[in-house]
N, C-alpha and C positions, 0 to 999 in steps of 0.2 A: 430483331433489330431495334425496335422501339425502346426496349429496356437498355440495350447497349448504348444508344444515343443519349438517353437520359443519364446514364452513368458517366459518359464522357463529358457531359455538360455540368455535372454535379461536382463542385469542388469538395463538398462535404464527403461524398462517397469516395472520391479519389484520395483525399487525405486520410480517411479512415482505412482504406485499403492499404495505403503505403505503410502506415503504422502497424496495421494488422499483420502484414507480411513479415515485418521485422520481429514483432512480438510473438507471432506463432512459431517462428524459427527458434527464438529464445525459449519459448515454452517447451517445445519438443526437446531441445537440448537439456534443459534443466529437469524435465520429467524423466527422460531416459537416464540422466545421470543418477537419479534416485535409485534406479535398479542396480547400477554399478556401485554406488557409494554404500548401499545397504550391505554389501559384502565386506566392506572395510571398516565401517563405523557401526558399533553395536547400538542397541536401542537406548542405553543410558547416555551414550555420547550425543545421540540426537536429542535427548532430553536436555542436556546441558546447552546445546545449540539453541533449543527452543526458549530456554530461560533467557539467554543472551538476546535473542530476537525480541522477546517480550520487553526486556528492559530498555533497549535502545529505541524501540518504537514509541514507548511512552515518553522517555526523556527527550527525544528529538523534537517533539511537539513543543515542549517548554523551551528548548534551545533556540528554535527559530521564531518563536512567538506566533507561528502560523502565518507570518508575513509572506511566505512564498505563495500562498493562495491569493494574495492581493496583487501579484505581479500582472495578472491578466486584466485587471480592472481599470487602471488609468487610461485616459484617452491618448496621452502623449507617451511615446516610446521612452523618452528620457526619464520620465517618472517611473515607468515600469523597470527600467534598468537600475535606477537607484534603490528601488524596493528590493530588487534581487541582491544587490550589494549589502543592503541592510540585513536581509535574512541570513545571508552567508556569514556576515560579520558577527551577528549575534550568536550563531552556532559555534564559531571559533572561540568567542569569549566564554561561552558556557562550557566548552570543552576544557578550557584552561582552568576554570573554577572547579570543574569536576576532578581534574587531575590533582589539584591541591587538596581537595577533600579526601580523595582516595589515598594520597600520600600520608596524610595525617592519620587515617585509619590504619594504614600499614605500620606506622610508627607506634601505634597503640597495640600492635600485635594481632590485629584482626586479619583473618585469612580472606584474601580478595578473590582468588580463583579467576573465573571468567570476567569479573568486573574490571580487571586491569585493561581490558580491550575497549571499554565503553568510551573514554574520552576521545581517542583517535577516530572511533567509528562515528561519533556524533559530529565531529568536525567535517569528516569526509562526506557524510550523508547530507549535512546541512548545506554544504557548498554544492553537492551534486543536485539536490532537488531545486535549489535556487536557480542554478544554470538551466536545469531541465525545463522549468516553467518559463524561463525566458525564451528558450528555443520554441516552446509551445506557442507562446505569444506571437513570435515571428513566423509561425507556420513552417518551421524547419523540420517537417515530418520525415524527410529522407534521412536527415542527420539523426533524428531520434530513433528511427528504425534501425539504422546501422549501429548506433551505440548500444541498442538493446541486444542485437545479435552478438556483438563483441562481448558484452557483459555476460551473456549466456555461455559463450565459448570459454571465456576466462574462468567463470565459476566452475565449470566442469574440469578444466585443465588444472587449476590450482588445488581444488579439493582432492582430486586423484593424486596429484603430485605430493601434497602434504601427507597423504595416507601412506606413501612409500618412504618419505625422507624423515618424518618425525618419529622419534623413538617413543613418544607418548602422544597418541592420537586424540586425546580428549578435546583439544582445542583446534584440531585440524579443520573442521567445518567453519569455525569462526575465522580462522586465519585466511582460508580460501575466500570467504565472502568479503573480508576487508580488502584483500589484495585486488580482487576483481573490481570492486567499487572504486578503489583509489585510482586505478588506471583509467577507467571511464571518466572519473571526475576530472582528471588532468586534461582529457580530450575536450570536455565541456568547457573548461576554463579557457582553453585556446580559442574556442568558438566565441566566447564572450569577449576576449581581448580583440579578436578580429572585428567584431561588431562595434566595439568601442572606438577603434581607430577609423573604421569606415564612416560611421555616423557622427563622429566627433562630438559625442555627448559632453555637455558641460556639467560636471559633477558639483554639487553644492551641499555642504553640510547643513545649511539653513533649510534648503528645500527638502532634504532627507528627513529632517526633524518634523517639518510640516506634514510630509507624507506619513511618517510614523504616527503622528497625532490624528491625521485624517482617517487612517485605517486602524485606529487603536482598538476597535472591537475584535480584531483578530487575536491579539494577545489577551485581551480582557475576557472575551467570551468564547471565541472559537478554539483557543488553546485549551480551555477548561473542558469544553465538549469533546475535543479531540482526545484528551487524556482519558476521559470517561469512556469514550468509544473504544479506545485501545484496551482499556481494562476489561470492558465487556467482551471484546473479541478474543482477548487472551485469557478469559476466565477458565476455560478448560485446562489450560496449561497450569495456571495458579492452583486451581482446586484439585485437578487430578494429581498434581505433584504433592499436595497436602494430604489427600486421602489415599492415594494409591502408589506414589513413588515415581522415581525417574524413569523406570522401564515403561510404565503405562504412558507417561508423557512422551517418551520416545515413539511409542506406537501411534499416538495421536499426531505427533510431528510428521511421521511418515505419511499418514493419511492426509494431513494438511498440505504437504508438499505435492502430492499427486492430485488431490481433488481441488486444492486451492489454486493450482497453476492457471486454469482458465480465468479465474477472477483477477489474479495479480498481473497477468500480461494482456490477454485479449480484451478484457473489460477496461483496463487502463488505456489501451490504445484508442478505443472509441471514446472513452471519457476525456482524454486529452483534446480530441477534436471538438467534442461537445462543449468543453469549457471555453475554448477560444471563440467558437461560433455563437454559442448562446450568450456569452458575456457581451459580445459586440452587438448582437441583435437587441438584447434587453436594454442596453445603454441607449440605443437609438429609438426603440419603439415601446419600451416598458413591457414587452412580452416576447416570448420565443417559443410559443406552443408548437409550431410546425417542426422545429428542430428537436424539441423535447419528444414528441411522438415518434418522429423518424428514428431517433436514437433508441427509444424503447422497443420499437419493432425490430430494429437491427439486432439489438442485444438478445431479444427473445428468440429470434430465428438462429442466430449464430451459435447460441448456447446448447440447443437441443441435442444435436448429434454428439458433440464432445462429452457432455455429461452422461448420456446414455451409454456410450462406449466405455467410459471410465467406470461407471457403476457396474456394468455387466462383465467387464474384462479384468478388473483389478484383482479379484480373488484368484482366478485361475492363473494369471500371469505371476502374481506374487508367490503362489504355491509352487509353480514350476521353477522359478528362479531361486527361492529361498526355503522351500518346504514350509514348515510351520513357524518359522522365525518371525514373520510379519503377519501372522494369521489374524490377530486382533485388529491390526490396521486395515486389513481387507474388509472386515465386518464393519468397521467404523465408516469406510467409504460407502458401502451399500446403504447404511443407515442415514448418513448425512447428505447424500447427493441431492435429494429434492430441496433441502433447505439452502444448500449452496447455490442451486440454480436460481432461486428467488433473489438471493443476495447479489448474485452476478448481474441480474437485470436492474435491480433498483439502486444499488450502491453508487454507480456513476451519476445517476440523476439527482442524488441528494446534494450535489454541488449547487443546485438551484437556490438553496438557502443562503449561500455566500453571494451569488449573483444578485439576489433580491434583497440583500442586507438583512436577512432574517436569522442571524446567528443566535438570537435569544431562543427562538423556537428549536433550533438545532441542539442547543445545550440542554433544554428541557427534555427533548426526545432522547438524547444520549443518556441522561440521568435515568429516565424511565427504562431504557434498554438495559443499562447496567444493573439496576435494582431488580427488575423482573427476571433477568437472566440468572442473577445470583440466587434468587428465591427458587427458581425452577431447578437449578442445578443442585442446590442444597436439599430441596424436597426429594429429588431422585435419590440422593445419598441417604436421607433419613428413612425412606420407604424401602429401599432395596440394597443400598451399598453397591449397586451394579453400575459400572461405568457406561454401559450401553444405555441404560435407562436415564442416567444423568444427562448424557449427550442428546438423547431423544427429546426430553423436556426442554432442554436448552435450545435446540433447533426449532421447536414449535413456537416458543415465545419470541425468538428472534424474527421468525418469518412473519408473525402477526404484526410486530412493530414495524418491520420493513414495508408492509402493505399500508400501514397508517402513514408512514413517511411518503410513500409514492402518491397517495391521494392528495396530500398537502402540497408536495412539490409540483404536482400537475396544476393545481390552482395558481401557484406562483408563476408557472410558465405562461399561464393565460393572462397574467397581469392583474389578477383580481385584487391584490393587495398593494399594487404599485403606488397608489395615491396615498397610502397610509405611511409611507416611509418618510 
């Protein structure tokens, strides 16, 4: 009963649970959909989808200037709202520029392939994440949870639908993702409009410029570190594609869909609550160590069972459903699960570098991560030309650097460097 009473009194626990419920449902839907979609989309099609995901994840950082991360930081809601509009507007402008560039390339006779989907995707995701961070700031965790469930359902529905109606399925996964994100984006825009009318914010171009200047380190430093981080995270896609071809990339993509699901949904649920609570505490007290440790313990405990079950069950389940079709992906899962577990725990806590305005450290860390990961991956190729060895060395290096990051962000949470800012 004591534990239950503590839970009822803990806003942090309740908010985390609300988001967790929505994201777990979304995770289950998207993970199960992989087993269905594996029957309709071949591994080379998954490879194309992974190239697309790699491209938009990198360009999106440049498109928004990472201003969406600053939405949580101002004391006044009106300032946070204007930063959300700034972030969304920048992504739309970048999308227009990208469209013009791709059109010129098309006129020059260059085959665009999946790149034609980039401009609309950047605009949709830029608006989506800007609105999402606003809801996070306002503690609309029920809305966020519902949106994630809807997103998971739509992802499954549209990807399966396109598998049946498209004569050429090469871009079915891409179209399914875009359609699902667009619908959820519209829902988030409606929430933003309602907030605008209720709180009667006074929008000011002058104030928006002041905020853009105040948080200029986000596009100057955080965007660079974000791009570098995405390159490091996507290195297996880039290097496997170069050394082994689309089919191996597709096998890796299947592994990432199954094993990466806990990171992309459960971890984000806790991270969203951590961002809001830690940002507020740090602004008031120059420290948020209690919230930091509580988040660390929650992530560590939550992750154990899912990761063990995925690691042990992936190969027999994939073999039962598909025979040897996704055999390499099953072995990738067994190999990489321990490294994904560490990343699951530490990754949400790295937001401390933004809260404590230590973006310069984060950029240096991202550079070290990217360079060392590239060396490890290439060393594996030189020594064995075996994709399993390449991924093993890549995982070891990433885990070491994530532990370095954890030790540093723990010091930030204690407020050890607060006076230096």
